[in-house]
N, C-alpha and C positions, 0 to 999 in steps of 0.2 A: 693461686695455694691445689691445683690439679695434678702436682709433682709428688715426687716424694721427698722432696727439699721443704714443699708447702704443708707438708702431715709434718713431719716432724720435727722440722724447727719451732712454730708454735707447742707443738707436743710438749717438748722441752723444756720453755717458757712456761709453759701453765702447770707442767709438774715440777720445776723448779719452786715455784712460785707457791705451789703448794704445800711441798715438803718445809719451806719458809716458814708457809703460817703454821704449818704443823711444829716448829719448834717454838713461835710465838703465843701458841695457845695453849700449848702444854704447860709453858711457863705460868699462864696468866691460871690454869688450874690446879698447879703448886703450887702458886703465892694468891691462892685465893680467901687465905683466913691472916695474908701478910704483905701486902702488897708495898712497895718502893712509895716515900714518903712524898709527893710534888713540890713539896714546899721547899726542900732543900735541894742548893745550890748548881747547878750542874758541873761534873768534875771537868770535864773537858772547856778551857775558856779560853782557848789559843786562836790562832786566827783563823783558826781553817774551823771554828765552832759555828761560825754560820751555813760553812757550806757541810758541815756533820749531820745538824741537823733537817738539813733537806731533806722532804721526803723520798726515798731511795727509791718505794715502788712505784711511785709516781714516775717517778724518770726513767725506772725502767722500763714502765708501757709507754710512755713517750718514743724510746730510743725503740723499742720492740714494733708498735707498731710501724713508722715512721721507715723501718729499714724492709718490714713486711712489706709497706705498697710500695718501696721502690723494687723490690724483687718482684712485686706480681705484675708493676707494668714492664718492668725490661723483660719480664718473658713472652709478653708479645711482641713477636718482627716485626710487622705492622702498622707498631704502635694502638692504645687504647682506644679508639674511639666510639663514639654512642651510637651512633646509627651509616649503614651506607650511604651510597649518591646513587644508589636503584630508584626505580619510580615505582607502585611508590616506596618512600627509603624504611629500611628496615631495622630494629635494634639488631646488634651486633655482641660480638663478647657478654652473656649475660651471667656467665659462672664469674669471670672475672671482673665484672662492676660487682656482683654479689662479694666477693672476696676482699675487693677494695674497702666495701660500702664496711664490714666486717673490721677489718685494719682502721680507718678511721674513727671507727668507735673506742676501738680500744685506745689509739691516741689521745680521743676527748677524753676517755677516761681520765689517763696520765694526767691529761693538762689541768682538771675540775682538782684530782686530790693534792698535786703541789701547791693549785692557788686557796684553796682550805685549810692548806697544813701550814703552807708558809707566806703568801702572801696577804689574806687578811686577817682583820685585828683578834677574833677567835675563831679558832675549826670550826665550820663548818658542818656536822656530821651528815645532815640530812639531806645534806645537798651531795655529799660523795655517794651515799646511800641511794639516793635517788635517780643519780647518774648511770650507779651502775644495775640499777633494777632495769630502766630503760635500755642500757645496753644488751640486757639477755634477752629480753621482751623480743628487740628487732633480731636479735642472733637468733633466736628461737625461729620466727618469721623468714627469714633469712632463707635456713636449715630446711626448713619446711617446703619450701618450694623448688630449695635446691636436689632434692632429690625427685623431681616430675620424672627427668628421663633417667632413671637408674635403675639396675633390674636384678636379682640374685645377689650373690656374694658381698657387694659394694653397696646395694638398698640396704642390705641387712645388717653394714657395718654402720653405716649414717642414722639408722635408725637407734640403733643403740645407743651413737652419740646425743643424739633431739633427745633421746631419753637421760641421760646426763644433765644437758641445759636446762631442760624443763626441772626435774628436781633444784636444779642450782638459782631459775626462776623462783621457784617457789619459797624455797629459803630465804632467795633477799628480799621476795615479797613480805615473808613472815616478818623478817627483823627490823621492817619500818616498823612496825607497829610492838614489838618485842626485840629492841637492841641491847638488852644487856642480858641476853640467852644461852650460854655454856653448851646446851645442846646442839643450838641452831649454829656457834662456830666450827661446834667439830663437823658436824656433819657437810657444812660449808667446805672446809679446808678439806675431809676426805676426796667430796667430788670434783674439788681445783685437782686432785692428787687422781682420780678415776680418767676426766678429760684430758689429763696434759699424757697419761698414760696410755689412751686409749686411741688418743691422736698418732700419735706414735707406731702405734701396734697396725691402726690403718694404713699407715706411708707403706709397713713393710707386706701387709696384705697384698695392695691392691697394685704397688707399683713392685716391692721387689721380694718375693719371696722368697721364703730363706730354703726353700728346695728349691728350686731355682723354677719351676717349676707355674704358672701361672693358677690361681684356684676358679674351679669351674662352678661356672653360673647355674647350671642344666643339674650338676650334682648335689643333691640334699643332704651327702653329708658333710661337703665343707660347709655350705649353708649352718649346718648343725653348729657346724665345729667353732664358727664362728662366733656364737653367740657362749659355748665351752672356752672357749680365748676371755671373753667377756666376766663371765664367771672368776676366773684365777685371775683376773684383773682385781675384780672385788676385793678376792681373799687376801691376796698378794698386797693391795693399799692399806686395808686392813690392817694386815699384821705390821705393815711399815708405818700404822701410825701408832699403834699400840705400843712396838721399839721406837720412837723416836719420845715419845713420853715416860717409856723407862729410861731411855738414857738422861733425860732432861732430870728426871728423879733423883736417879742415881749422881750427876755429877753437882746437884744442888745440896744433895748431901754432903759430898767432900767439899766442896768447894766451902760453903757456909761454917764446916770444922774448922778447915786448914784457917780461917779466918780468925777461930776464936783460938785456934792454938796460935796462931801469929801476934794477935790481941792488934790486931790494927786500925789507926783511925780512919782509915778510908774505907772500912768496910759499910755496906749499905745496909742503912737503917729502917727499919718498918715499922710500921702502925699497921694495926687493925681497922677494916675499915671497905666499906659495901659502897661501888661505885657501879654506874652503867658498864658493861663489858666492853666498850670500845675505848673508853678511858682506862681500862684495868689495861686491853691490850697494848695504848699508844706507852702509857709507863712503862709496860715489860719492852716494850723495844727500844726506850728511850735506857731502860736500866741496861737493856743487852749492847749498845752503842758506846755506854760512857763505862762498862767492864772489858770492852774492849780496847777503848782508847787508854783505860790505864795500867792494862797488859803490854803495850804498844810501848809505853811509856817508860815502866820500869824495865822492858825487854832490854840489852846489850847493847 
């Protein structure tokens, strides 16, 4: 992970996940007074129905974690060893082992998601939330020790990343006792976007500056502008979240208006209900998948 690609690829994955959650949470907020009726039979009953119902988020976490583990191991020329052959032996590749631990946790989180949503008789949300909280507790500990030999610009970049991880950890901890809170879901989505976009920015600051010249650790202006860029990321991600909600709201109105004009029998039925947030998000995700399957079925 101590390379440009090692920062950009995880950042793009987290940013894409945050944008996807923004769409899902926006639809859940829009449907707050009219949620899809779970008793209705699913529209997609074909041979791919089981594959379509698989936890796509968990699968992506597994694939991303496995790919990043393979990349981290391949970056070590002589092989990733735990200790050298000196007397007394010393630990080697400390940062690489920390990166590998982070990616193992990501893969494990994906495995738990798939097991809970697809293998267990009933979805176990406390298990999913628990492993997610554990992942970010460990991630925070690893990042806190990761900056021990950092200074200047690199220390400032990673300190701001630690701030985002700390806030995410607090949000996940609060969700263990308040899983049906929309405000926490919105904050979680925003922080995932921040973590992803800031990791991408960190790759450019530390390894490929846009100006072509490296940032100076002894220049106070460079260190101050790192924080300025972080604040710009906060504003841009907040505007992006609001924009996704606005587009989702506009699409919802036009979509249901077109259904009313067509008088289609396959238009989704809604009932008033109040359920925990994780159930609402799950139903919105399933409704989104069913809508995509219906569109692909009706397309020539």
